[in-house]
C-alpha positions as CSV (number, residue, x, y, z in Angstrom):
1,D,169.5,-9.7,-126.1
2,V,173.1,-10.8,-125.9
3,T,175.5,-10.1,-123.0
4,A,179.2,-10.5,-123.9
5,N,181.5,-12.2,-121.4
6,T,185.2,-11.7,-120.7
7,S,186.5,-14.6,-122.7
8,V,184.7,-14.9,-126.1
9,D,186.1,-12.8,-128.9
10,D,183.6,-13.4,-131.8
11,Y,179.8,-13.2,-131.5
12,F,177.7,-14.3,-134.4
13,I,174.2,-12.9,-134.1
14,E,172.0,-15.4,-135.8
15,K,168.5,-15.2,-134.4
16,T,165.9,-17.8,-135.2
17,V,163.2,-15.1,-135.4
18,G,163.8,-11.6,-136.9
19,A,163.9,-9.0,-134.1
20,A,166.1,-6.1,-133.0
21,T,168.9,-7.2,-130.7
22,N,170.7,-5.4,-127.9
23,F,174.3,-6.5,-127.4
24,Y,175.8,-5.6,-124.0
25,L,179.6,-5.2,-123.9
26,P,181.4,-6.3,-120.7
27,S,183.6,-3.8,-118.8
28,A,186.5,-2.7,-121.0
29,A,188.7,-3.1,-118.0
30,S,187.9,-6.8,-117.9
31,R,189.1,-7.4,-121.5
32,T,192.5,-7.5,-123.1
33,T,191.4,-8.6,-126.6
34,P,188.9,-7.1,-129.1
35,I,185.3,-8.2,-129.5
36,R,183.8,-8.7,-132.9
37,I,180.0,-8.6,-133.4
38,I,178.7,-10.0,-136.7
39,D,175.2,-10.0,-138.2
40,S,175.4,-13.6,-139.4
41,K,171.6,-13.8,-140.0
42,G,171.9,-11.1,-142.6
43,D,168.9,-9.0,-141.5
44,A,170.4,-6.1,-139.5
45,N,169.0,-3.6,-142.0
46,T,165.5,-4.5,-140.8
47,N,166.4,-5.9,-137.3
48,N,169.2,-3.6,-136.0
49,I,171.9,-4.8,-133.6
50,T,172.5,-2.1,-130.9
51,V,175.9,-2.4,-129.1
52,I,175.7,-0.9,-125.6
53,P,178.7,-0.3,-123.3
54,E,178.5,-0.5,-119.5
55,S,177.3,2.7,-118.0
56,G,179.9,5.5,-118.1
57,E,182.1,3.7,-120.6
58,T,182.8,5.0,-124.1
59,I,182.6,3.8,-127.6
60,F,184.7,5.9,-130.0
61,A,185.4,8.4,-127.1
62,I,181.6,9.1,-126.6
63,A,180.3,8.2,-123.1
64,D,177.3,5.8,-123.1
65,Y,177.2,5.9,-127.0
66,H,175.2,3.1,-128.5
67,Y,176.6,1.9,-131.8
68,V,174.1,0.4,-134.3
69,I,174.8,-2.3,-136.8
70,D,172.1,-1.5,-139.4
71,G,173.4,-3.1,-142.6
72,N,172.7,-6.7,-143.7
73,G,175.8,-8.8,-142.8
74,G,177.3,-5.9,-141.0
75,Q,179.9,-6.2,-138.3
76,I,182.1,-4.2,-136.0
77,T,185.3,-5.0,-134.0
78,L,185.8,-3.1,-130.8
79,T,189.1,-3.0,-128.9
80,P,189.2,-2.1,-125.2
81,R,191.1,1.1,-124.4
82,P,194.3,0.4,-122.5
83,D,193.1,2.5,-119.6
84,G,189.9,0.4,-119.4
85,T,187.5,3.3,-119.9
86,G,185.9,2.2,-123.0
87,W,186.1,0.9,-126.6
88,V,187.6,2.0,-129.9
């Protein structure tokens, strides 16, 4: 599992062993810049990367939504909402 912090913008998920990965976003209120999550191992089709917001926060306006990167080499860039309630 990976837990994002408030200062790193790009996360390259490159596991040494193939396994599903949970990626925990920080509070959107603590960020002013986007976060980019990248499957740099190239195995997300088999070993998904699940992006999880803090409890009660949104991804694409859906509370507690878990976004799944499920394509090899896939990536997503999420930008914190100006009001700090979630990610788009």
